[in-house]
C-alpha positions as CSV (number, residue, x, y, z in Angstrom):
1,X,13.9,-35.0,-72.6
2,X,12.9,-36.0,-69.1
3,X,14.2,-34.1,-66.0
4,X,15.3,-36.4,-63.2
5,X,14.6,-35.1,-60.6
6,X,11.9,-32.8,-61.9
7,X,12.6,-29.1,-62.1
8,X,12.0,-27.0,-59.1
9,X,9.6,-24.0,-59.0
10,X,10.3,-20.4,-58.0
11,X,9.4,-16.8,-58.9
12,X,11.4,-14.5,-61.1
13,X,12.9,-11.4,-59.3
14,X,15.3,-10.2,-62.0
15,X,17.8,-11.2,-64.7
16,X,21.0,-9.2,-64.9
17,X,24.5,-9.3,-66.4
18,X,23.0,-11.6,-69.1
19,X,23.9,-14.8,-67.2
20,X,22.5,-14.3,-63.7
21,X,18.9,-14.5,-62.4
22,X,17.7,-13.8,-58.9
23,X,14.6,-15.9,-57.9
24,X,12.5,-16.5,-54.9
25,X,12.2,-20.2,-54.0
26,X,9.0,-21.9,-52.8
27,X,10.4,-21.6,-49.2
28,X,10.9,-17.8,-49.6
29,X,14.6,-17.9,-50.0
30,X,16.3,-15.6,-52.5
31,X,18.7,-17.5,-54.8
32,X,20.9,-16.7,-57.8
33,X,20.8,-19.1,-60.6
34,X,22.4,-19.3,-64.1
35,X,20.6,-17.9,-67.1
36,X,21.6,-19.9,-70.1
37,X,20.0,-17.5,-72.6
38,X,22.1,-14.7,-73.9
39,X,19.3,-13.2,-76.1
40,X,16.9,-10.4,-75.2
41,X,14.4,-12.9,-73.8
42,X,11.7,-10.5,-75.0
43,X,8.4,-11.4,-73.2
44,X,10.1,-14.0,-71.0
45,X,11.1,-11.7,-68.2
46,X,7.8,-11.0,-66.4
47,X,8.6,-10.0,-62.7
48,X,7.1,-12.3,-60.1
49,X,6.1,-14.8,-62.7
50,X,6.5,-18.6,-62.0
51,X,9.6,-20.2,-63.3
52,X,11.2,-23.6,-63.0
53,X,14.9,-24.4,-62.6
54,X,17.3,-27.3,-62.5
55,X,19.0,-27.4,-59.1
56,X,22.7,-27.7,-59.1
57,X,24.2,-31.0,-57.9
58,X,27.5,-29.3,-57.1
59,X,27.7,-27.5,-53.7
60,X,30.6,-25.3,-54.6
61,X,29.1,-23.9,-57.8
62,X,28.6,-20.1,-57.7
63,X,25.0,-20.3,-58.9
64,X,22.6,-22.8,-57.3
65,X,20.9,-23.9,-60.5
66,X,20.0,-23.3,-64.1
67,X,16.9,-21.5,-65.3
68,X,14.9,-23.7,-67.8
69,X,11.2,-22.7,-68.0
70,X,9.7,-19.2,-67.9
71,X,6.1,-18.0,-67.8
72,X,5.4,-15.4,-70.5
73,X,2.9,-12.5,-70.0
74,X,0.5,-14.4,-72.2
75,X,0.5,-17.4,-69.7
76,X,2.5,-19.6,-72.0
77,X,5.4,-21.7,-70.7
78,X,8.7,-21.1,-72.5
79,X,11.9,-23.2,-72.4
80,X,14.5,-20.4,-72.2
81,X,17.5,-22.8,-72.0
82,X,18.7,-22.4,-75.5
83,X,21.3,-25.2,-75.0
84,X,18.4,-27.7,-74.9
85,X,17.2,-26.9,-78.4
86,X,19.8,-28.9,-80.2
87,X,19.3,-31.9,-77.8
88,X,15.6,-31.8,-78.4
89,X,16.0,-31.8,-82.2
90,X,18.6,-34.7,-82.0
91,X,16.2,-36.7,-79.8
92,X,13.4,-36.1,-82.3
93,X,15.6,-37.2,-85.2
94,X,16.6,-40.3,-83.3
95,X,13.0,-41.3,-82.3
96,X,11.5,-40.5,-85.7
97,X,9.4,-37.5,-84.7
98,X,11.4,-35.6,-87.2
99,X,11.9,-37.4,-90.5
100,X,13.8,-35.6,-93.2
101,X,13.2,-38.4,-95.7
102,X,16.6,-39.9,-95.9
103,X,18.1,-42.4,-93.4
104,X,21.3,-41.3,-91.8
105,X,24.3,-43.3,-90.5
106,X,26.0,-40.8,-88.3
107,X,25.1,-37.6,-86.4
108,X,27.8,-35.0,-85.7
109,X,27.7,-31.8,-83.8
110,X,29.5,-28.4,-84.3
111,X,31.1,-29.4,-87.7
112,X,33.0,-26.6,-89.4
113,X,31.6,-25.6,-92.8
114,X,31.1,-22.7,-95.2
115,X,33.2,-19.7,-96.1
116,X,32.5,-17.5,-93.0
117,X,34.1,-19.6,-90.2
118,X,30.8,-21.2,-89.2
119,X,30.0,-24.4,-87.3
120,X,26.8,-26.3,-88.2
121,X,24.7,-27.5,-85.2
122,X,24.1,-30.9,-86.7
123,X,25.5,-32.8,-89.7
124,X,23.9,-36.0,-90.8
125,X,25.9,-38.5,-92.9
126,X,24.0,-40.6,-95.4
127,X,25.8,-43.7,-96.8
128,X,24.9,-45.8,-99.7
129,X,26.9,-48.5,-101.4
130,X,27.9,-46.0,-104.1
131,X,28.1,-42.6,-102.3
132,X,28.3,-40.5,-99.2
133,X,26.2,-37.4,-98.7
134,X,25.4,-34.9,-95.9
135,X,22.6,-32.9,-94.5
136,X,23.5,-29.7,-92.6
137,X,21.0,-28.6,-90.0
138,X,21.0,-25.3,-88.2
139,X,18.7,-25.1,-85.1
140,X,17.2,-21.9,-83.7
141,X,15.2,-21.7,-80.5
142,X,12.0,-19.7,-80.7
143,X,10.5,-18.1,-77.6
144,X,9.0,-14.9,-78.9
145,X,5.2,-14.9,-78.7
146,X,2.6,-12.2,-78.9
147,X,-0.7,-11.3,-77.2
148,X,-3.9,-12.7,-78.9
149,X,-1.8,-14.6,-81.4
150,X,-0.7,-18.2,-81.7
151,X,2.1,-17.3,-84.2
152,X,5.6,-17.0,-82.8
153,X,8.5,-15.1,-84.4
154,X,12.2,-15.3,-84.7
155,X,14.5,-13.5,-83.8
156,X,13.8,-11.6,-80.6
157,X,16.8,-9.3,-81.2
158,X,19.0,-8.4,-84.2
159,X,21.1,-11.4,-85.1
160,X,24.0,-10.9,-87.4
161,X,25.1,-14.4,-86.5
162,X,21.7,-15.9,-87.5
163,X,21.9,-14.0,-90.9
164,X,25.4,-15.3,-91.5
165,X,24.1,-18.9,-90.9
166,X,21.4,-18.3,-93.5
167,X,24.0,-17.2,-96.0
168,X,26.1,-20.3,-95.4
169,X,23.0,-22.6,-95.7
170,X,22.0,-20.8,-98.9
171,X,25.5,-21.5,-100.5
172,X,25.2,-25.1,-99.5
173,X,21.8,-25.5,-101.1
174,X,23.0,-23.7,-104.3
175,X,25.7,-26.3,-104.6
176,X,23.3,-29.2,-104.3
177,X,23.9,-30.1,-100.6
178,X,21.0,-30.8,-98.3
179,X,20.6,-27.7,-96.1
180,X,17.9,-27.4,-93.4
181,X,17.0,-24.7,-90.9
182,X,14.8,-26.0,-88.0
183,X,13.0,-23.7,-85.6
184,X,12.6,-25.5,-82.3
185,X,9.6,-23.6,-80.9
186,X,10.2,-23.6,-77.2
187,X,6.9,-21.9,-76.5
188,X,3.6,-23.6,-75.7
189,X,0.4,-23.1,-77.7
190,X,2.0,-22.1,-81.0
191,X,0.6,-23.1,-84.4
192,X,3.1,-21.3,-86.7
193,X,6.3,-19.3,-86.9
194,X,7.2,-16.2,-88.9
195,X,10.3,-14.1,-89.3
196,X,10.3,-11.1,-87.0
197,X,10.8,-8.5,-89.7
198,X,9.9,-5.7,-87.3
199,X,12.9,-6.6,-85.2
200,X,15.5,-7.7,-87.8
201,X,14.5,-7.0,-91.4
202,X,17.8,-8.3,-92.8
203,X,17.3,-11.7,-91.2
204,X,13.8,-11.8,-92.7
205,X,15.2,-11.0,-96.2
206,X,18.0,-13.6,-95.8
207,X,15.5,-16.3,-94.7
208,X,13.3,-15.8,-97.8
209,X,16.4,-15.8,-100.0
210,X,17.4,-19.1,-98.4
211,X,14.0,-20.7,-99.0
212,X,14.0,-19.6,-102.6
213,X,17.4,-21.2,-103.1
214,X,16.4,-24.6,-101.8
215,X,17.1,-24.4,-98.0
216,X,14.4,-26.4,-96.3
217,X,12.8,-24.3,-93.6
218,X,11.0,-26.3,-90.9
219,X,9.4,-25.6,-87.4
220,X,8.4,-28.0,-84.7
221,X,6.2,-27.5,-81.7
222,X,7.1,-28.6,-78.2
223,X,5.3,-29.8,-75.1
224,X,6.8,-28.2,-71.9
225,X,6.3,-29.3,-68.3
226,X,8.6,-29.4,-65.2
227,X,9.0,-33.1,-65.8
228,X,9.7,-33.2,-69.5
229,X,10.2,-31.2,-72.7
230,X,9.7,-32.9,-76.1
231,X,9.1,-32.2,-79.7
232,X,5.6,-33.0,-80.6
233,X,4.8,-32.2,-84.3
234,X,5.6,-30.0,-87.3
235,X,4.0,-26.6,-87.7
236,X,4.2,-24.2,-90.7
237,X,6.7,-21.5,-91.3
238,X,5.0,-18.4,-92.6
239,X,7.2,-16.5,-95.0
């Protein structure tokens, strides 16, 4: 995923009201930009740290841009725009960086499924002369890192929604449907992902139940620069 034009640099002043972030631009101007991450953003809110944002092309927009890259206290860049995670996974599926072992004919977004009024991030359709089958893919963006560790964790706050998605995927797998959870690791220098049991023990339990019942749990590292973010390679999920 290339940024054209490249992202612009600034410094973080503060994030507030969940969706707003005040920054200082390279010219010393104070500017309010949109924060597209509704999570806790634990370890991604270091005051006066460097950040990069996408400038708005619309002069009448209330905020002048969208925050994309943060600098964590451990000097790692993090893609904090959670909306980009699905696009990164789609791009990697299309270019072959992610290969789930079964060619697909169609990719759909936000398809309703399950018994709890859920929508799957990505549904792949596989067609053969004799049958039609599907792969359901839930995507989670990972930005939580720790000092002196190259293992990231998910979630960064209690997520009843994430646990619900795991239950839905588990039911699909039990019924013989391809069910996949992909962690898009939007944090540089990470070699593995684990459940953050210390933050949300119920999510960790549901993740392990899902894995035992046939849900495929995968994680992929990213390369992050102001010019481009892309999926690079698979890394292990440590259950």
